[in-house]
mmCIF file as Biopython writes it, N, C-alpha, C and O atoms, coordinates in Angstrom:
data_model
#
loop_
_atom_site.group_PDB
_atom_site.id
_atom_site.type_symbol
_atom_site.label_atom_id
_atom_site.label_alt_id
_atom_site.label_comp_id
_atom_site.label_asym_id
_atom_site.label_entity_id
_atom_site.label_seq_id
_atom_site.pdbx_PDB_ins_code
_atom_site.Cartn_x
_atom_site.Cartn_y
_atom_site.Cartn_z
_atom_site.occupancy
_atom_site.B_iso_or_equiv
_atom_site.auth_seq_id
_atom_site.auth_asym_id
_atom_site.pdbx_PDB_model_num
ATOM 1   N N  . MET A ? 1  ? 85.606  106.212 66.552 1.0 0.0 1  A 1 
ATOM 2   C CA . MET A ? 1  ? 86.968  105.982 66.110 1.0 0.0 1  A 1 
ATOM 3   C C  . MET A ? 1  ? 87.917  106.121 67.308 1.0 0.0 1  A 1 
ATOM 4   O O  . MET A ? 1  ? 87.797  107.071 68.082 1.0 0.0 1  A 1 
ATOM 5   N N  . PRO A ? 2  ? 88.854  105.186 67.465 1.0 0.0 2  A 1 
ATOM 6   C CA . PRO A ? 2  ? 89.751  105.264 68.626 1.0 0.0 2  A 1 
ATOM 7   C C  . PRO A ? 2  ? 90.746  106.414 68.495 1.0 0.0 2  A 1 
ATOM 8   O O  . PRO A ? 2  ? 90.997  106.940 67.411 1.0 0.0 2  A 1 
ATOM 9   N N  . LYS A ? 3  ? 91.299  106.779 69.653 1.0 0.0 3  A 1 
ATOM 10  C CA . LYS A ? 3  ? 92.313  107.827 69.641 1.0 0.0 3  A 1 
ATOM 11  C C  . LYS A ? 3  ? 93.563  107.324 68.928 1.0 0.0 3  A 1 
ATOM 12  O O  . LYS A ? 3  ? 93.900  106.143 69.008 1.0 0.0 3  A 1 
ATOM 13  N N  . LEU A ? 4  ? 94.244  108.227 68.235 1.0 0.0 4  A 1 
ATOM 14  C CA . LEU A ? 4  ? 95.483  107.868 67.547 1.0 0.0 4  A 1 
ATOM 15  C C  . LEU A ? 4  ? 96.643  107.906 68.527 1.0 0.0 4  A 1 
ATOM 16  O O  . LEU A ? 4  ? 96.698  108.765 69.407 1.0 0.0 4  A 1 
ATOM 17  N N  . LYS A ? 5  ? 97.564  106.971 68.368 1.0 0.0 5  A 1 
ATOM 18  C CA . LYS A ? 5  ? 98.722  106.924 69.256 1.0 0.0 5  A 1 
ATOM 19  C C  . LYS A ? 5  ? 99.895  107.677 68.641 1.0 0.0 5  A 1 
ATOM 20  O O  . LYS A ? 5  ? 100.133 107.622 67.434 1.0 0.0 5  A 1 
ATOM 21  N N  . THR A ? 6  ? 100.611 108.374 69.496 1.0 0.0 6  A 1 
ATOM 22  C CA . THR A ? 6  ? 101.819 109.086 69.095 1.0 0.0 6  A 1 
ATOM 23  C C  . THR A ? 6  ? 103.003 108.137 69.166 1.0 0.0 6  A 1 
ATOM 24  O O  . THR A ? 6  ? 103.127 107.377 70.126 1.0 0.0 6  A 1 
ATOM 25  N N  . ARG A ? 7  ? 103.879 108.168 68.160 1.0 0.0 7  A 1 
ATOM 26  C CA . ARG A ? 7  ? 105.142 107.425 68.228 1.0 0.0 7  A 1 
ATOM 27  C C  . ARG A ? 7  ? 106.064 108.171 69.166 1.0 0.0 7  A 1 
ATOM 28  O O  . ARG A ? 7  ? 106.547 109.254 68.836 1.0 0.0 7  A 1 
ATOM 29  N N  . LYS A ? 8  ? 106.312 107.605 70.328 1.0 0.0 8  A 1 
ATOM 30  C CA . LYS A ? 8  ? 107.066 108.306 71.361 1.0 0.0 8  A 1 
ATOM 31  C C  . LYS A ? 8  ? 108.501 108.584 70.941 1.0 0.0 8  A 1 
ATOM 32  O O  . LYS A ? 8  ? 109.065 109.607 71.329 1.0 0.0 8  A 1 
ATOM 33  N N  . ALA A ? 9  ? 109.102 107.698 70.157 1.0 0.0 9  A 1 
ATOM 34  C CA . ALA A ? 9  ? 110.471 107.935 69.691 1.0 0.0 9  A 1 
ATOM 35  C C  . ALA A ? 9  ? 110.526 109.188 68.829 1.0 0.0 9  A 1 
ATOM 36  O O  . ALA A ? 9  ? 111.478 109.963 68.918 1.0 0.0 9  A 1 
ATOM 37  N N  . ALA A ? 10 ? 109.509 109.389 67.996 1.0 0.0 10 A 1 
ATOM 38  C CA . ALA A ? 10 ? 109.456 110.578 67.148 1.0 0.0 10 A 1 
ATOM 39  C C  . ALA A ? 10 ? 109.138 111.822 67.980 1.0 0.0 10 A 1 
ATOM 40  O O  . ALA A ? 10 ? 109.653 112.905 67.700 1.0 0.0 10 A 1 
ATOM 41  N N  . ALA A ? 11 ? 108.298 111.671 68.992 1.0 0.0 11 A 1 
ATOM 42  C CA . ALA A ? 11 ? 107.927 112.812 69.825 1.0 0.0 11 A 1 
ATOM 43  C C  . ALA A ? 11 ? 109.135 113.385 70.557 1.0 0.0 11 A 1 
ATOM 44  O O  . ALA A ? 11 ? 109.178 114.582 70.838 1.0 0.0 11 A 1 
ATOM 45  N N  . LYS A ? 12 ? 110.122 112.535 70.868 1.0 0.0 12 A 1 
ATOM 46  C CA . LYS A ? 12 ? 111.320 113.005 71.553 1.0 0.0 12 A 1 
ATOM 47  C C  . LYS A ? 12 ? 112.293 113.693 70.601 1.0 0.0 12 A 1 
ATOM 48  O O  . LYS A ? 12 ? 113.179 114.420 71.050 1.0 0.0 12 A 1 
ATOM 49  N N  . ARG A ? 13 ? 112.144 113.478 69.308 1.0 0.0 13 A 1 
ATOM 50  C CA . ARG A ? 13 ? 113.110 113.981 68.333 1.0 0.0 13 A 1 
ATOM 51  C C  . ARG A ? 13 ? 112.653 115.214 67.560 1.0 0.0 13 A 1 
ATOM 52  O O  . ARG A ? 13 ? 113.487 115.972 67.066 1.0 0.0 13 A 1 
ATOM 53  N N  . PHE A ? 14 ? 111.356 115.426 67.449 1.0 0.0 14 A 1 
ATOM 54  C CA . PHE A ? 14 ? 110.829 116.507 66.620 1.0 0.0 14 A 1 
ATOM 55  C C  . PHE A ? 14 ? 109.907 117.402 67.431 1.0 0.0 14 A 1 
ATOM 56  O O  . PHE A ? 14 ? 109.288 116.969 68.403 1.0 0.0 14 A 1 
ATOM 57  N N  . ARG A ? 15 ? 109.829 118.669 67.007 1.0 0.0 15 A 1 
ATOM 58  C CA . ARG A ? 15 ? 108.815 119.562 67.567 1.0 0.0 15 A 1 
ATOM 59  C C  . ARG A ? 15 ? 108.375 120.534 66.482 1.0 0.0 15 A 1 
ATOM 60  O O  . ARG A ? 15 ? 109.059 120.705 65.473 1.0 0.0 15 A 1 
ATOM 61  N N  . ALA A ? 16 ? 107.238 121.162 66.696 1.0 0.0 16 A 1 
ATOM 62  C CA . ALA A ? 16 ? 106.688 122.064 65.694 1.0 0.0 16 A 1 
ATOM 63  C C  . ALA A ? 16 ? 106.997 123.509 66.073 1.0 0.0 16 A 1 
ATOM 64  O O  . ALA A ? 16 ? 107.026 123.867 67.250 1.0 0.0 16 A 1 
ATOM 65  N N  . THR A ? 17 ? 107.227 124.328 65.052 1.0 0.0 17 A 1 
ATOM 66  C CA . THR A ? 17 ? 107.398 125.759 65.269 1.0 0.0 17 A 1 
ATOM 67  C C  . THR A ? 17 ? 106.020 126.407 65.321 1.0 0.0 17 A 1 
ATOM 68  O O  . THR A ? 17 ? 105.003 125.743 65.120 1.0 0.0 17 A 1 
ATOM 69  N N  . GLY A ? 18 ? 105.998 127.684 65.588 1.0 0.0 18 A 1 
ATOM 70  C CA . GLY A ? 18 ? 104.730 128.398 65.641 1.0 0.0 18 A 1 
ATOM 71  C C  . GLY A ? 18 ? 103.996 128.405 64.317 1.0 0.0 18 A 1 
ATOM 72  O O  . GLY A ? 18 ? 102.766 128.441 64.281 1.0 0.0 18 A 1 
ATOM 73  N N  . SER A ? 19 ? 104.756 128.370 63.216 1.0 0.0 19 A 1 
ATOM 74  C CA . SER A ? 19 ? 104.132 128.390 61.892 1.0 0.0 19 A 1 
ATOM 75  C C  . SER A ? 19 ? 103.763 126.994 61.400 1.0 0.0 19 A 1 
ATOM 76  O O  . SER A ? 19 ? 103.199 126.852 60.315 1.0 0.0 19 A 1 
ATOM 77  N N  . GLY A ? 20 ? 104.078 125.952 62.192 1.0 0.0 20 A 1 
ATOM 78  C CA . GLY A ? 20 ? 103.681 124.601 61.818 1.0 0.0 20 A 1 
ATOM 79  C C  . GLY A ? 20 ? 104.757 123.759 61.171 1.0 0.0 20 A 1 
ATOM 80  O O  . GLY A ? 20 ? 104.515 122.598 60.844 1.0 0.0 20 A 1 
ATOM 81  N N  . LYS A ? 21 ? 105.948 124.320 60.978 1.0 0.0 21 A 1 
ATOM 82  C CA . LYS A ? 21 ? 107.044 123.525 60.427 1.0 0.0 21 A 1 
ATOM 83  C C  . LYS A ? 21 ? 107.576 122.592 61.509 1.0 0.0 21 A 1 
ATOM 84  O O  . LYS A ? 21 ? 107.495 122.899 62.698 1.0 0.0 21 A 1 
ATOM 85  N N  . ILE A ? 22 ? 108.117 121.459 61.091 1.0 0.0 22 A 1 
ATOM 86  C CA . ILE A ? 22 ? 108.681 120.505 62.039 1.0 0.0 22 A 1 
ATOM 87  C C  . ILE A ? 22 ? 110.197 120.642 62.018 1.0 0.0 22 A 1 
ATOM 88  O O  . ILE A ? 22 ? 110.817 120.638 60.954 1.0 0.0 22 A 1 
ATOM 89  N N  . VAL A ? 23 ? 110.788 120.763 63.201 1.0 0.0 23 A 1 
ATOM 90  C CA . VAL A ? 23 ? 112.234 120.943 63.307 1.0 0.0 23 A 1 
ATOM 91  C C  . VAL A ? 23 ? 112.856 119.780 64.070 1.0 0.0 23 A 1 
ATOM 92  O O  . VAL A ? 23 ? 112.192 119.082 64.836 1.0 0.0 23 A 1 
ATOM 93  N N  . ARG A ? 24 ? 114.150 119.598 63.834 1.0 0.0 24 A 1 
ATOM 94  C CA . ARG A ? 24 ? 114.920 118.532 64.477 1.0 0.0 24 A 1 
ATOM 95  C C  . ARG A ? 24 ? 116.289 119.075 64.847 1.0 0.0 24 A 1 
ATOM 96  O O  . ARG A ? 24 ? 116.697 120.142 64.388 1.0 0.0 24 A 1 
ATOM 97  N N  . ARG A ? 25 ? 116.987 118.327 65.682 1.0 0.0 25 A 1 
ATOM 98  C CA . ARG A ? 25 ? 118.371 118.660 66.027 1.0 0.0 25 A 1 
ATOM 99  C C  . ARG A ? 25 ? 119.308 117.943 65.070 1.0 0.0 25 A 1 
ATOM 100 O O  . ARG A ? 25 ? 118.920 116.971 64.421 1.0 0.0 25 A 1 
ATOM 101 N N  . LYS A ? 26 ? 120.540 118.423 64.984 1.0 0.0 26 A 1 
ATOM 102 C CA . LYS A ? 26 ? 121.540 117.784 64.134 1.0 0.0 26 A 1 
ATOM 103 C C  . LYS A ? 26 ? 122.285 116.705 64.911 1.0 0.0 26 A 1 
ATOM 104 O O  . LYS A ? 26 ? 122.348 116.739 66.140 1.0 0.0 26 A 1 
ATOM 105 N N  . ALA A ? 27 ? 122.840 115.760 64.186 1.0 0.0 27 A 1 
ATOM 106 C CA . ALA A ? 27 ? 123.610 114.671 64.789 1.0 0.0 27 A 1 
ATOM 107 C C  . ALA A ? 27 ? 125.052 115.107 65.039 1.0 0.0 27 A 1 
ATOM 108 O O  . ALA A ? 27 ? 125.453 116.203 64.647 1.0 0.0 27 A 1 
ATOM 109 N N  . TYR A ? 28 ? 125.826 114.245 65.691 1.0 0.0 28 A 1 
ATOM 110 C CA . TYR A ? 28 ? 127.269 114.433 65.943 1.0 0.0 28 A 1 
ATOM 111 C C  . TYR A ? 28 ? 127.561 115.539 66.948 1.0 0.0 28 A 1 
ATOM 112 O O  . TYR A ? 28 ? 128.582 116.217 66.830 1.0 0.0 28 A 1 
ATOM 113 N N  . LYS A ? 29 ? 126.695 115.737 67.926 1.0 0.0 29 A 1 
ATOM 114 C CA . LYS A ? 29 ? 126.923 116.785 68.919 1.0 0.0 29 A 1 
ATOM 115 C C  . LYS A ? 29 ? 126.820 116.235 70.340 1.0 0.0 29 A 1 
ATOM 116 O O  . LYS A ? 29 ? 126.628 117.011 71.276 1.0 0.0 29 A 1 
ATOM 117 N N  . SER A ? 30 ? 126.942 114.919 70.527 1.0 0.0 30 A 1 
ATOM 118 C CA . SER A ? 30 ? 126.760 114.358 71.864 1.0 0.0 30 A 1 
ATOM 119 C C  . SER A ? 30 ? 128.070 114.057 72.581 1.0 0.0 30 A 1 
ATOM 120 O O  . SER A ? 30 ? 128.159 114.251 73.793 1.0 0.0 30 A 1 
ATOM 121 N N  . HIS A ? 31 ? 129.076 113.595 71.874 1.0 0.0 31 A 1 
ATOM 122 C CA . HIS A ? 31 ? 130.371 113.320 72.506 1.0 0.0 31 A 1 
ATOM 123 C C  . HIS A ? 31 ? 131.448 113.390 71.437 1.0 0.0 31 A 1 
ATOM 124 O O  . HIS A ? 31 ? 131.153 113.648 70.270 1.0 0.0 31 A 1 
ATOM 125 N N  . LEU A ? 32 ? 132.710 113.158 71.836 1.0 0.0 32 A 1 
ATOM 126 C CA . LEU A ? 32 ? 133.867 113.315 70.939 1.0 0.0 32 A 1 
ATOM 127 C C  . LEU A ? 32 ? 133.918 114.737 70.377 1.0 0.0 32 A 1 
ATOM 128 O O  . LEU A ? 32 ? 134.087 114.940 69.175 1.0 0.0 32 A 1 
ATOM 129 N N  . LEU A ? 33 ? 133.770 115.707 71.266 1.0 0.0 33 A 1 
ATOM 130 C CA . LEU A ? 33 ? 133.657 117.100 70.825 1.0 0.0 33 A 1 
ATOM 131 C C  . LEU A ? 33 ? 134.978 117.861 70.856 1.0 0.0 33 A 1 
ATOM 132 O O  . LEU A ? 33 ? 135.067 118.945 70.279 1.0 0.0 33 A 1 
ATOM 133 N N  . GLN A ? 34 ? 136.004 117.325 71.511 1.0 0.0 34 A 1 
ATOM 134 C CA . GLN A ? 34 ? 137.195 118.152 71.719 1.0 0.0 34 A 1 
ATOM 135 C C  . GLN A ? 34 ? 137.968 118.422 70.443 1.0 0.0 34 A 1 
ATOM 136 O O  . GLN A ? 34 ? 138.673 119.428 70.364 1.0 0.0 34 A 1 
ATOM 137 N N  . HIS A ? 35 ? 137.861 117.559 69.439 1.0 0.0 35 A 1 
ATOM 138 C CA . HIS A ? 35 ? 138.591 117.814 68.194 1.0 0.0 35 A 1 
ATOM 139 C C  . HIS A ? 35 ? 137.766 118.601 67.175 1.0 0.0 35 A 1 
ATOM 140 O O  . HIS A ? 35 ? 138.269 118.939 66.104 1.0 0.0 35 A 1 
ATOM 141 N N  . LYS A ? 36 ? 136.509 118.894 67.496 1.0 0.0 36 A 1 
ATOM 142 C CA . LYS A ? 36 ? 135.658 119.661 66.581 1.0 0.0 36 A 1 
ATOM 143 C C  . LYS A ? 36 ? 135.815 121.154 66.875 1.0 0.0 36 A 1 
ATOM 144 O O  . LYS A ? 36 ? 135.943 121.563 68.029 1.0 0.0 36 A 1 
ATOM 145 N N  . SER A ? 37 ? 135.801 121.942 65.829 1.0 0.0 37 A 1 
ATOM 146 C CA . SER A ? 37 ? 135.990 123.382 65.995 1.0 0.0 37 A 1 
ATOM 147 C C  . SER A ? 37 ? 134.748 124.014 66.628 1.0 0.0 37 A 1 
ATOM 148 O O  . SER A ? 37 ? 133.658 123.445 66.593 1.0 0.0 37 A 1 
ATOM 149 N N  . SER A ? 38 ? 134.936 125.191 67.201 1.0 0.0 38 A 1 
ATOM 150 C CA . SER A ? 38 ? 133.819 125.913 67.806 1.0 0.0 38 A 1 
ATOM 151 C C  . SER A ? 38 ? 132.756 126.243 66.770 1.0 0.0 38 A 1 
ATOM 152 O O  . SER A ? 38 ? 131.559 126.176 67.052 1.0 0.0 38 A 1 
ATOM 153 N N  . ALA A ? 39 ? 133.197 126.598 65.574 1.0 0.0 39 A 1 
ATOM 154 C CA . ALA A ? 39 ? 132.243 126.932 64.513 1.0 0.0 39 A 1 
ATOM 155 C C  . ALA A ? 39 ? 131.406 125.713 64.145 1.0 0.0 39 A 1 
ATOM 156 O O  . ALA A ? 39 ? 130.197 125.816 63.937 1.0 0.0 39 A 1 
ATOM 157 N N  . ARG A ? 40 ? 132.062 124.563 64.066 1.0 0.0 40 A 1 
ATOM 158 C CA . ARG A ? 40 ? 131.342 123.332 63.722 1.0 0.0 40 A 1 
ATOM 159 C C  . ARG A ? 40 ? 130.350 122.961 64.816 1.0 0.0 40 A 1 
ATOM 160 O O  . ARG A ? 40 ? 129.218 122.573 64.522 1.0 0.0 40 A 1 
ATOM 161 N N  . LYS A ? 41 ? 130.766 123.077 66.075 1.0 0.0 41 A 1 
ATOM 162 C CA . LYS A ? 41 ? 129.872 122.756 67.185 1.0 0.0 41 A 1 
ATOM 163 C C  . LYS A ? 41 ? 128.699 123.729 67.228 1.0 0.0 41 A 1 
ATOM 164 O O  . LYS A ? 41 ? 127.580 123.344 67.567 1.0 0.0 41 A 1 
ATOM 165 N N  . SER A ? 42 ? 128.954 124.982 66.887 1.0 0.0 42 A 1 
ATOM 166 C CA . SER A ? 42 ? 127.884 125.973 66.848 1.0 0.0 42 A 1 
ATOM 167 C C  . SER A ? 42 ? 126.874 125.641 65.752 1.0 0.0 42 A 1 
ATOM 168 O O  . SER A ? 42 ? 125.664 125.737 65.958 1.0 0.0 42 A 1 
ATOM 169 N N  . ARG A ? 43 ? 127.386 125.249 64.589 1.0 0.0 43 A 1 
ATOM 170 C CA . ARG A ? 43 ? 126.490 124.850 63.487 1.0 0.0 43 A 1 
ATOM 171 C C  . ARG A ? 43 ? 125.653 123.640 63.874 1.0 0.0 43 A 1 
ATOM 172 O O  . ARG A ? 43 ? 124.470 123.569 63.542 1.0 0.0 43 A 1 
ATOM 173 N N  . LEU A ? 44 ? 126.262 122.686 64.575 1.0 0.0 44 A 1 
ATOM 174 C CA . LEU A ? 44 ? 125.556 121.466 64.955 1.0 0.0 44 A 1 
ATOM 175 C C  . LEU A ? 44 ? 124.507 121.719 66.034 1.0 0.0 44 A 1 
ATOM 176 O O  . LEU A ? 44 ? 123.614 120.895 66.234 1.0 0.0 44 A 1 
ATOM 177 N N  . SER A ? 45 ? 124.608 122.850 66.730 1.0 0.0 45 A 1 
ATOM 178 C CA . SER A ? 45 ? 123.663 123.155 67.803 1.0 0.0 45 A 1 
ATOM 179 C C  . SER A ? 45 ? 122.337 123.687 67.285 1.0 0.0 45 A 1 
ATOM 180 O O  . SER A ? 45 ? 121.331 123.644 67.993 1.0 0.0 45 A 1 
ATOM 181 N N  . LYS A ? 46 ? 122.327 124.185 66.068 1.0 0.0 46 A 1 
ATOM 182 C CA . LYS A ? 46 ? 121.128 124.842 65.549 1.0 0.0 46 A 1 
ATOM 183 C C  . LYS A ? 46 ? 120.047 123.831 65.155 1.0 0.0 46 A 1 
ATOM 184 O O  . LYS A ? 46 ? 120.345 122.691 64.798 1.0 0.0 46 A 1 
ATOM 185 N N  . LEU A ? 47 ? 118.809 124.265 65.227 1.0 0.0 47 A 1 
ATOM 186 C CA . LEU A ? 47 ? 117.689 123.445 64.777 1.0 0.0 47 A 1 
ATOM 187 C C  . LEU A ? 47 ? 117.548 123.551 63.265 1.0 0.0 47 A 1 
ATOM 188 O O  . LEU A ? 47 ? 117.884 124.575 62.671 1.0 0.0 47 A 1 
ATOM 189 N N  . VAL A ? 48 ? 117.049 122.483 62.646 1.0 0.0 48 A 1 
ATOM 190 C CA . VAL A ? 48 ? 116.895 122.430 61.199 1.0 0.0 48 A 1 
ATOM 191 C C  . VAL A ? 48 ? 115.470 121.994 60.884 1.0 0.0 48 A 1 
ATOM 192 O O  . VAL A ? 48 ? 114.932 121.102 61.540 1.0 0.0 48 A 1 
ATOM 193 N N  . VAL A ? 49 ? 114.859 122.616 59.885 1.0 0.0 49 A 1 
ATOM 194 C CA . VAL A ? 49 ? 113.544 122.185 59.417 1.0 0.0 49 A 1 
ATOM 195 C C  . VAL A ? 49 ? 113.725 120.867 58.675 1.0 0.0 49 A 1 
ATOM 196 O O  . VAL A ? 49 ? 114.647 120.731 57.871 1.0 0.0 49 A 1 
ATOM 197 N N  . ILE A ? 50 ? 112.852 119.894 58.939 1.0 0.0 50 A 1 
ATOM 198 C CA . ILE A ? 50 ? 113.014 118.591 58.297 1.0 0.0 50 A 1 
ATOM 199 C C  . ILE A ? 50 ? 112.764 118.697 56.795 1.0 0.0 50 A 1 
ATOM 200 O O  . ILE A ? 50 ? 112.066 119.597 56.328 1.0 0.0 50 A 1 
ATOM 201 N N  . ASP A ? 51 ? 113.340 117.774 56.062 1.0 0.0 51 A 1 
ATOM 202 C CA . ASP A ? 51 ? 113.206 117.758 54.613 1.0 0.0 51 A 1 
ATOM 203 C C  . ASP A ? 51 ? 111.766 117.433 54.225 1.0 0.0 51 A 1 
ATOM 204 O O  . ASP A ? 51 ? 111.087 116.670 54.913 1.0 0.0 51 A 1 
ATOM 205 N N  . GLU A ? 52 ? 111.310 118.011 53.132 1.0 0.0 52 A 1 
ATOM 206 C CA . GLU A ? 52 ? 109.907 117.812 52.725 1.0 0.0 52 A 1 
ATOM 207 C C  . GLU A ? 52 ? 109.608 116.361 52.361 1.0 0.0 52 A 1 
ATOM 208 O O  . GLU A ? 52 ? 108.451 115.945 52.408 1.0 0.0 52 A 1 
ATOM 209 N N  . THR A ? 53 ? 110.634 115.579 51.996 1.0 0.0 53 A 1 
ATOM 210 C CA . THR A ? 53 ? 110.398 114.168 51.683 1.0 0.0 53 A 1 
ATOM 211 C C  . THR A ? 53 ? 110.043 113.375 52.936 1.0 0.0 53 A 1 
ATOM 212 O O  . THR A ? 53 ? 109.396 112.332 52.838 1.0 0.0 53 A 1 
ATOM 213 N N  . ASN A ? 54 ? 110.454 113.848 54.107 1.0 0.0 54 A 1 
ATOM 214 C CA . ASN A ? 54 ? 110.147 113.164 55.365 1.0 0.0 54 A 1 
ATOM 215 C C  . ASN A ? 54 ? 108.951 113.764 56.086 1.0 0.0 54 A 1 
ATOM 216 O O  . ASN A ? 54 ? 108.487 113.204 57.079 1.0 0.0 54 A 1 
ATOM 217 N N  . ASP A ? 55 ? 108.451 114.875 55.613 1.0 0.0 55 A 1 
ATOM 218 C CA . ASP A ? 55 ? 107.422 115.626 56.328 1.0 0.0 55 A 1 
ATOM 219 C C  . ASP A ? 55 ? 106.158 114.799 56.558 1.0 0.0 55 A 1 
ATOM 220 O O  . ASP A ? 55 ? 105.643 114.760 57.676 1.0 0.0 55 A 1 
ATOM 221 N N  . ASP A ? 56 ? 105.658 114.143 55.520 1.0 0.0 56 A 1 
ATOM 222 C CA . ASP A ? 56 ? 104.421 113.367 55.655 1.0 0.0 56 A 1 
ATOM 223 C C  . ASP A ? 56 ? 104.582 112.220 56.645 1.0 0.0 56 A 1 
ATOM 224 O O  . ASP A ? 56 ? 103.684 111.959 57.446 1.0 0.0 56 A 1 
ATOM 225 N N  . ASN A ? 57 ? 105.731 111.527 56.595 1.0 0.0 57 A 1 
ATOM 226 C CA . ASN A ? 57 ? 105.958 110.402 57.500 1.0 0.0 57 A 1 
ATOM 227 C C  . ASN A ? 57 ? 106.024 110.854 58.953 1.0 0.0 57 A 1 
ATOM 228 O O  . ASN A ? 57 ? 105.477 110.192 59.836 1.0 0.0 57 A 1 
ATOM 229 N N  . VAL A ? 58 ? 106.684 111.967 59.204 1.0 0.0 58 A 1 
ATOM 230 C CA . VAL A ? 58 ? 106.792 112.459 60.577 1.0 0.0 58 A 1 
ATOM 231 C C  . VAL A ? 58 ? 105.426 112.904 61.079 1.0 0.0 58 A 1 
ATOM 232 O O  . VAL A ? 58 ? 105.086 112.658 62.237 1.0 0.0 58 A 1 
ATOM 233 N N  . ARG A ? 59 ? 104.643 113.548 60.237 1.0 0.0 59 A 1 
ATOM 234 C CA . ARG A ? 59 ? 103.310 113.988 60.660 1.0 0.0 59 A 1 
ATOM 235 C C  . ARG A ? 59 ? 102.385 112.806 60.953 1.0 0.0 59 A 1 
ATOM 236 O O  . ARG A ? 59 ? 101.509 112.910 61.812 1.0 0.0 59 A 1 
ATOM 237 N N  . LEU A ? 60 ? 102.568 111.681 60.249 1.0 0.0 60 A 1 
ATOM 238 C CA . LEU A ? 60 ? 101.793 110.479 60.561 1.0 0.0 60 A 1 
ATOM 239 C C  . LEU A ? 60 ? 102.169 109.928 61.934 1.0 0.0 60 A 1 
ATOM 240 O O  . LEU A ? 60 ? 101.314 109.430 62.666 1.0 0.0 60 A 1 
ATOM 241 N N  . MET A ? 61 ? 103.447 110.020 62.277 1.0 0.0 61 A 1 
ATOM 242 C CA . MET A ? 61 ? 103.904 109.512 63.573 1.0 0.0 61 A 1 
ATOM 243 C C  . MET A ? 61 ? 103.475 110.411 64.726 1.0 0.0 61 A 1 
ATOM 244 O O  . MET A ? 61 ? 103.382 109.962 65.868 1.0 0.0 61 A 1 
ATOM 245 N N  . LEU A ? 62 ? 103.214 111.688 64.424 1.0 0.0 62 A 1 
ATOM 246 C CA . LEU A ? 62 ? 102.858 112.668 65.455 1.0 0.0 62 A 1 
ATOM 247 C C  . LEU A ? 62 ? 101.506 113.295 65.120 1.0 0.0 62 A 1 
ATOM 248 O O  . LEU A ? 62 ? 101.456 114.444 64.679 1.0 0.0 62 A 1 
ATOM 249 N N  . PRO A ? 63 ? 100.415 112.566 65.318 1.0 0.0 63 A 1 
ATOM 250 C CA . PRO A ? 63 ? 99.107  113.058 64.867 1.0 0.0 63 A 1 
ATOM 251 C C  . PRO A ? 63 ? 98.626  114.312 65.592 1.0 0.0 63 A 1 
ATOM 252 O O  . PRO A ? 63 ? 97.792  115.040 65.054 1.0 0.0 63 A 1 
ATOM 253 N N  . TYR A ? 64 ? 99.126  114.588 66.798 1.0 0.0 64 A 1 
ATOM 254 C CA . TYR A ? 64 ? 98.639  115.744 67.560 1.0 0.0 64 A 1 
ATOM 255 C C  . TYR A ? 64 ? 99.661  116.861 67.634 1.0 0.0 64 A 1 
ATOM 256 O O  . TYR A ? 64 ? 99.586  117.714 68.518 1.0 0.0 64 A 1 
ATOM 257 N N  . LEU A ? 65 ? 100.617 116.866 66.713 1.0 0.0 65 A 1 
ATOM 258 C CA . LEU A ? 65 ? 101.654 117.896 66.718 1.0 0.0 65 A 1 
ATOM 259 C C  . LEU A ? 65 ? 101.122 119.196 66.154 1.0 0.0 65 A 1 
ATOM 260 O O  . LEU A ? 65 ? 101.855 120.182 66.079 1.0 0.0 65 A 1 
#
């Protein structure tokens, strides 16, 4: 059986925690930041566990995660 290929776009966006959960970054934190409050920017900086509805699809894209 051939080796499975990793979707590189997904590999740049997701990573696994030590317990095996997949985490992602939040959107809206790259530019246009001066009108956003510090609290909002702090919230946007945190990592989030992906939703369970997307979990299977992301794991298919990242077979060696």
